[in-house]
C-alpha positions in Angstrom: -21.4 8.2 -30.1 -20.5 4.4 -30.6 -16.7 3.2 -30.6 -15.1 0.2 -31.7 -14.4 -1.4 -28.1 -11.0 -3.1 -27.8 -8.9 -4.5 -24.9 -5.5 -4.1 -24.7 -3.0 -5.5 -22.3 -4.9 -4.1 -19.1 -8.6 -3.8 -20.4 -10.5 -1.1 -22.8 -9.0 2.5 -22.6 -10.2 5.5 -24.3 -10.2 9.6 -24.4 -12.9 10.3 -21.6 -16.3 12.0 -24.2 -14.9 10.9 -27.1 -14.6 6.9 -27.4 -15.2 6.6 -23.7 -18.9 7.7 -23.2 -21.8 6.7 -20.4 -23.4 5.2 -23.7 -20.3 2.9 -24.3 -20.1 1.5 -20.8 -23.3 1.0 -21.0 -22.6 -0.9 -24.1 -19.9 -2.9 -22.7 -21.9 -3.4 -18.9 -24.4 -5.2 -20.9 -22.5 -7.8 -22.8 -20.3 -8.3 -19.7 -24.2 -8.8 -17.6 -25.6 -11.6 -20.5 -22.1 -13.1 -20.1 -22.5 -14.0 -16.3 -25.9 -14.8 -16.6 -25.0 -17.7 -19.2 -21.9 -18.8 -17.2 -22.9 -18.7 -13.2 -26.0 -19.5 -11.3 -26.0 -16.5 -9.2 -23.1 -14.5 -10.0 -22.3 -10.9 -8.1 -19.5 -8.3 -9.6 -17.7 -6.1 -7.5 -17.2 -2.4 -9.4 -14.7 0.1 -8.2 -12.9 3.5 -9.5 -10.3 5.4 -9.7 -9.7 9.7 -9.0 -10.6 10.6 -12.7 -13.3 12.8 -13.8 -16.3 11.2 -13.7 -15.1 7.8 -12.7 -17.9 7.3 -10.1 -20.4 8.4 -12.4 -18.9 5.6 -14.9 -19.1 3.1 -12.2 -22.7 4.2 -11.2 -24.0 3.4 -14.6 -22.6 0.2 -15.0 -24.0 -0.4 -12.0 -27.3 -0.3 -12.9 -27.0 -2.3 -16.1 -26.3 -5.1 -13.8 -29.0 -4.2 -11.0 -31.6 -4.1 -13.9 -30.9 -7.6 -15.0 -30.6 -8.9 -11.7 -26.9 -9.2 -10.5 -26.3 -8.1 -7.3 -23.5 -5.2 -7.4 -21.3 -4.3 -4.6 -20.1 -1.0 -5.3 -17.0 0.4 -3.5 -18.1 4.1 -1.7 -15.2 5.8 -2.8 -12.4 5.9 -5.2 -10.3 2.6 -4.8 -6.8 1.1 -5.7 -6.8 -1.8 -8.3 -5.4 -4.6 -5.7 -7.9 -3.5 -3.3 -10.4 -4.1 -5.6 -9.2 -7.2 -7.0 -8.9 -8.7 -3.3 -12.6 -7.7 -2.9 -13.3 -10.1 -5.8 -11.4 -12.9 -4.1 -12.7 -11.8 -0.4 -16.2 -11.6 -1.2 -16.6 -14.6 -3.8 -17.8 -12.4 -6.9 -17.8 -13.5 -10.4 -16.4 -10.5 -11.7 -14.7 -7.2 -10.8 -15.0 -4.1 -12.4 -12.7 -1.2 -12.4 -13.0 2.2 -13.8 -9.6 3.5 -14.3 -7.2 4.8 -16.8 -4.0 3.7 -14.5 -1.1 5.3 -15.2 -2.0 7.3 -18.2 -2.8 10.8 -18.8 -6.0 12.4 -17.0 -8.2 12.8 -20.5 -8.2 8.8 -20.5 -10.1 6.6 -18.7 -10.9 2.9 -18.9 -12.2 -0.4 -17.3 -9.9 -3.5 -16.2 -12.4 -6.4 -15.7 -11.3 -8.7 -12.9 -11.8 -12.7 -13.0 -12.9 -14.6 -10.2 -9.4 -15.2 -8.8 -8.5 -12.0 -8.8 -6.7 -11.1 -11.8 -7.2 -9.5 -15.4 -9.5 -11.5 -17.5 -7.9 -13.6 -20.4 -7.8 -12.5 -24.4 -9.9 -15.5 -25.3 -12.9 -14.0 -23.0 -12.3 -10.2 -24.0 -12.1 -11.1 -28.1 -16.0 -12.8 -27.6 -16.8 -9.3 -25.5 -15.6 -7.2 -28.8 -17.4 -9.1 -30.9 -20.8 -9.3 -28.7 -20.7 -5.5 -28.1 -21.2 -4.7 -31.6 -24.7 -6.1 -31.0 -25.5 -3.3 -29.1 -26.3 0.0 -30.0 -26.6 3.1 -27.4 -29.9 3.2 -27.6 -30.8 -0.3 -26.6 -28.8 0.2 -23.2 -30.2 3.3 -21.9 -31.0 2.7 -18.0 -33.2 5.1 -16.0 -34.3 3.3 -13.3 -33.3 0.3 -11.1 -33.9 -1.2 -7.6 -31.5 -0.2 -5.3 -31.7 -3.5 -3.6 -29.5 -4.9 -6.2 -26.5 -2.6 -5.0 -24.7 -2.5 -1.8 -22.0 0.3 -0.8 -18.6 -1.3 0.6 -15.7 -0.6 2.0 -12.4 -2.6 0.9 -10.1 -0.9 2.8 -10.3 -2.9 6.3 -10.2 -6.4 4.2 -7.7 -5.4 2.2 -5.2 -4.0 4.6 -5.5 -7.5 6.6 -4.0 -9.1 3.6 -1.3 -6.8 3.4 -0.6 -7.5 7.3 -0.5 -11.2 6.1 2.1 -10.9 3.3 3.9 -8.4 4.6 3.5 -8.2 8.8 4.0 -5.4 10.7 6.3 -7.2 13.4 9.1 -7.1 10.1 8.5 -3.2 10.4 9.6 -1.9 13.7 12.6 -0.4 12.8 11.9 3.7 13.6 12.2 5.0 9.7 11.1 8.0 8.3 8.7 7.3 5.2 7.3 9.5 2.7 4.1 8.0 0.8 3.1 9.4 -2.3 -0.1 8.3 -3.9 -0.1 10.9 -6.6 -3.0 12.1 -6.3 -4.8 8.8 -6.8 -6.5 5.9 -5.1 -4.1 4.5 -2.7 -4.6 7.5 -0.4 -4.8 7.0 3.1 -3.7 2.6 2.2 0.0 2.7 2.8 -0.3 5.7 5.3 -3.0 4.3 7.4 -0.8 0.6 7.4 2.2 2.2 8.5 1.0 4.9 11.0 -1.1 2.2 13.1 0.8 -0.8 13.0 4.6 0.6 13.0 6.9 3.2 14.8 7.8 4.9 11.6 7.3 8.4 11.1 4.8 8.6 8.2 4.5 11.7 5.7 2.0 11.8 3.3 3.2 13.8 0.2 0.1 14.4 -2.9 -2.2 12.6 -0.5 -5.6 14.2 -2.0 -7.7 13.8 -4.9 -6.7 15.9 -8.2 -8.0 14.2 -11.5 -5.3 16.5 -13.4 -2.8 14.6 -11.3 -0.6 17.8 -10.4 -0.8 18.1 -14.3 1.2 14.9 -15.2 0.5 11.3 -16.3 0.1 9.2 -12.4 2.9 7.3 -13.5 5.5 6.4 -10.7 8.5 7.3 -13.1 11.7 9.2 -12.1 10.3 12.0 -14.3 7.2 12.5 -12.5 8.3 11.3 -8.9 11.0 15.1 -8.6 9.3 16.7 -6.1 9.2 13.4 -4.1 12.7 13.1 -4.7 13.6 16.3 -3.0 11.2 16.0 -0.3 13.5 12.3 1.0 16.7 14.3 0.3 15.8 17.9 1.7 13.9 16.2 4.7 16.6 13.3 5.3 13.7 10.9 5.1 15.1 6.8 4.6 12.2 6.0 1.8 10.0 7.5 -0.3 7.0 5.2 -1.9 5.3 5.9 -4.5 2.0 4.1 -6.7 0.7 5.4 -9.6 -3.1 6.4 -10.3 -4.7 3.4 -9.5 -2.3 1.7 -7.5 -0.9 -1.3 -9.3 2.3 0.1 -10.2 5.3 1.5 -8.1 8.3 4.0 -7.7 10.9 3.8 -4.8 13.1 6.8 -3.9 16.0 5.9 -1.6 17.6 7.3 1.5 19.0 11.0 -0.1 16.5 11.2 -2.9 17.9 8.6 -5.0 15.3 6.8 -7.1 15.8 3.3 -7.9 15.2 1.7 -11.2 12.1 -0.5 -11.4 14.4 -3.5 -12.5 16.5 -2.9 -9.5 13.7 -3.0 -7.1 12.3 -6.1 -8.9 15.8 -7.8 -8.2 16.3 -6.7 -4.5 12.6 -7.9 -3.6 13.4 -11.6 -4.8 16.5 -12.0 -4.2 15.6 -10.7 -0.2 12.8 -12.9 -0.4 15.0 -15.9 -1.5 18.2 -14.7 1.2 16.3 -12.6 3.8 13.1 -14.9 4.5 14.3 -18.2 3.1 11.4 -18.3 0.6 11.7 -20.7 -2.1 10.0 -20.8 -5.3 10.9 -19.6 -9.2 10.0 -16.1 -11.1 7.6 -14.9 -13.9 8.9 -12.4 -15.8 7.6 -10.8 -18.9 9.9 -10.7 -22.4 10.9 -7.3 -21.6 12.1 -7.7 -17.8 15.6 -7.8 -16.6 17.4 -11.2 -16.8 19.2 -10.5 -13.8 16.2 -12.4 -11.9 17.2 -15.0 -13.9 20.7 -15.1 -12.5 19.5 -15.1 -9.0 16.8 -17.5 -9.5 19.2 -20.0 -10.7 21.8 -19.5 -8.3 18.7 -20.8 -5.9 17.9 -23.7 -8.4 14.6 -22.0 -8.8 12.9 -21.8 -12.2 12.1 -18.9 -14.5 9.1 -18.3 -17.0 9.2 -16.1 -19.6 5.7 -14.6 -21.1 4.2 -12.1 -23.5 3.6 -8.6 -21.8 0.6 -8.3 -20.0 0.2 -9.3 -16.4 -2.9 -11.4 -18.0 0.0 -14.0 -19.5 1.3 -14.5 -16.2 -1.6 -15.3 -13.8 -2.1 -18.7 -14.5 1.5 -19.6 -12.8 1.0 -18.2 -10.0 -1.3 -21.1 -8.9 1.8 -23.4 -9.3 3.6 -24.9 -5.7 7.3 -23.9 -7.7 6.5 -20.4 -8.5 7.0 -17.1 -6.1 6.8 -14.0 -7.5 5.7 -12.3 -11.4 6.8 -9.1 -12.2 7.2 -6.9 -15.2 9.7 -4.4 -16.0 7.1 -1.4 -16.3 7.3 -1.6 -12.3 4.8 -4.7 -11.7 5.3 -7.4 -9.2 3.2 -9.8 -7.0 3.8 -12.2 -4.2 2.3 -15.7 -4.1 0.0 -16.0 -2.3 -1.9 -12.6 -3.2 -4.0 -11.6 -6.4 -2.3 -12.6 -9.7 -1.9 -9.2 -10.4 0.1 -6.2 -9.9 0.4 -4.5 -6.6 1.9 -1.4 -6.3 1.3 -0.9 -2.4 2.5 -4.8 -1.9 5.6 -3.8 -3.9 6.1 -0.7 -1.4 5.7 -2.8 2.0 8.2 -5.2 0.7 10.6 -3.0 0.0 10.5 -1.1 3.4 10.5 -4.3 5.1 14.1 -4.8 3.3 15.2 -2.0 4.7 13.7 -2.3 8.0 15.3 -5.9 8.2 19.0 -5.0 6.9 19.4 -1.7 8.4 20.4 -0.4 4.9 19.5 1.8 2.3 18.2 -0.3 -1.2 21.2 1.0 -2.9 23.4 -1.0 -0.5 21.4 -4.1 -0.8 21.4 -3.5 -5.1 25.5 -3.0 -4.6 25.4 -6.3 -3.3 23.2 -8.3 -5.9 25.5 -6.9 -8.6 28.7 -7.9 -7.0 27.0 -11.2 -6.4 25.2 -11.7 -9.7 27.4 -9.5 -11.9 25.8 -6.2 -13.9 23.3 -6.3 -16.7 22.1 -2.6 -18.0 18.9 -1.9 -19.5 18.0 0.8 -22.2 14.3 1.6 -23.4 12.8 4.2 -25.7 9.9 4.6 -28.3 8.9 5.7 -31.7 5.3 7.0 -33.1 3.6 4.1 -34.8 3.3 5.9 -38.0 2.8 4.3 -41.6 6.9 4.1 -42.0 7.4 2.2 -38.7 4.8 -0.3 -38.8 5.8 -1.1 -42.7 9.2 -1.5 -40.7 8.2 -3.1 -37.5 6.1 -5.9 -40.1 8.9 -6.3 -42.1 11.2 -7.5 -39.0 8.2 -9.8 -38.0 8.4 -11.5 -41.7 12.1 -11.4 -42.0 14.1 -10.7 -39.1 17.3 -8.3 -39.5 20.3 -10.9 -39.2 22.1 -7.5 -37.6 21.7 -4.4 -35.5 23.7 -1.8 -37.2 27.3 -3.6 -36.3 25.8 -6.2 -33.9 24.9 -9.8 -35.4 22.0 -11.5 -34.4 22.6 -15.1 -33.2 18.7 -15.9 -32.1 15.4 -14.8 -32.4 12.5 -14.8 -30.1 8.8 -13.9 -31.3 6.8 -14.5 -28.2 5.9 -11.0 -28.5 6.9 -8.6 -31.3 10.7 -9.5 -32.0 13.2 -9.9 -29.6 16.9 -10.5 -31.2 19.8 -11.9 -29.0 23.0 -10.7 -29.8 24.7 -13.1 -27.5 23.8 -15.0 -24.5 23.1 -11.7 -22.2 22.6 -8.8 -24.9 19.2 -8.6 -26.5 17.0 -6.4 -28.3 13.0 -6.1 -28.2 10.8 -4.5 -30.3 6.8 -5.0 -30.0 3.8 -2.9 -30.2 2.3 -1.2 -27.2 -0.8 -2.6 -25.7 -2.9 0.6 -24.6 -0.8 3.4 -27.1 -0.1 3.9 -30.4 3.5 3.3 -30.3 6.3 0.9 -30.8 8.1 0.1 -28.0 12.2 -0.6 -28.1 13.7 -2.2 -25.0 17.9 -4.1 -24.9 19.3 -5.1 -21.7 23.6 -5.7 -22.2 26.1 -6.1 -19.4 27.7 -3.0 -20.9 25.5 0.0 -20.6 26.5 1.9 -23.9 25.9 -1.4 -26.0 22.3 -1.2 -24.5 21.7 2.3 -25.0 23.4 2.0 -28.4 21.0 -0.9 -29.7 17.8 1.2 -28.7 19.0 4.1 -30.7 20.0 2.0 -33.4 17.0 0.5 -33.5 14.4 3.1 -33.4 16.5 4.7 -36.3 16.0 2.0 -38.7 12.4 2.0 -37.6 11.9 5.1 -38.4 13.5 4.5 -41.9 16.6 6.9 -41.4 19.4 4.3 -40.3 21.9 5.9 -42.4 
């Protein structure tokens, strides 16, 4: 089956066996091989994959296409986290990296994240060209039967990646005897954080869900409160200090504090950024997407550091991470990276840095969070979504053409259209409505110093989009 291949905020994704097929993977791989040959004299490619059904086979089929084009391939020996694949691209000087992964999506999905030579996701201008080029190739024109094995070299990116983590979060800062549970959610981060902490620190480390399961225990491998209930119970009942979770391909994090308290991603992001400035004495601003908490702005401004707002999609933040005055890039959906590193999300790095906060302060993360609230004041986020049916899409498009002057009882003072439509009720209260990049959903976000206001904004907006605001 030939599919229309479209790249979203983080690559191309599709349902396995429907649009995500071997034939369509080969079609895209041919386009990528030709693109490399027109731009590089001697390009090399790193290919990795996650724990989903057929991921290893998809990666092998892609490697065959590059090998037949006489482009050397470094092929991961086993399922590998996305940050480790990205670092392998940088470390080995590859021109491109491919990660066959459905990321945090449900088990029936797979996908490809394409990594540029600097370790970040390839930008929209290039992927739009690939989308156009792939239509020129039918399934039958890219069948690959044989290839010369000299063009494919197996690699294990783990040792190099763990050394990079040690540079970013030195083991000497992790010498408190904490009790930690590591939960890779059946994904490709198995044996990464466990190995780092066990081999380099005195911490007691207990793995959970640390084996391959393409069904991910019956859930989507997203490190949300709903999916981490077993980790929460494990930390609480076993009296552990921390629970560290990563999503299916390791680019997002989930943190459970002492007593089984789930720490919201926006709280973790604020804790990590404030700790880097206060605890480590580092300097630099923050790049955040349009849906991420403005509490980060307060922290940055209190330290005289810049704030940059971008559209959603980490590839939009990547260019700013080469600036000397930027320290971190974050996104509300548990995305974090630190300069100098790969310009993409790294859930394992975020988990290790959160562990450093606890090891250095001797206090749970919730205690650190309370100090942030006391110092900078509270901001509360609320989120929701609705199906992007005909009615919802029509209303959303109407808002883009003519922004509303009020959302229920809340008057709109300012409008931004950087990504979707962001409506400012006042200087600290806002509502964002946008199309999801990888799913047929309309997502709604709100933030306010008052928790109830944020919730009511989301509820009112969703009712209006659905056409039943009466």
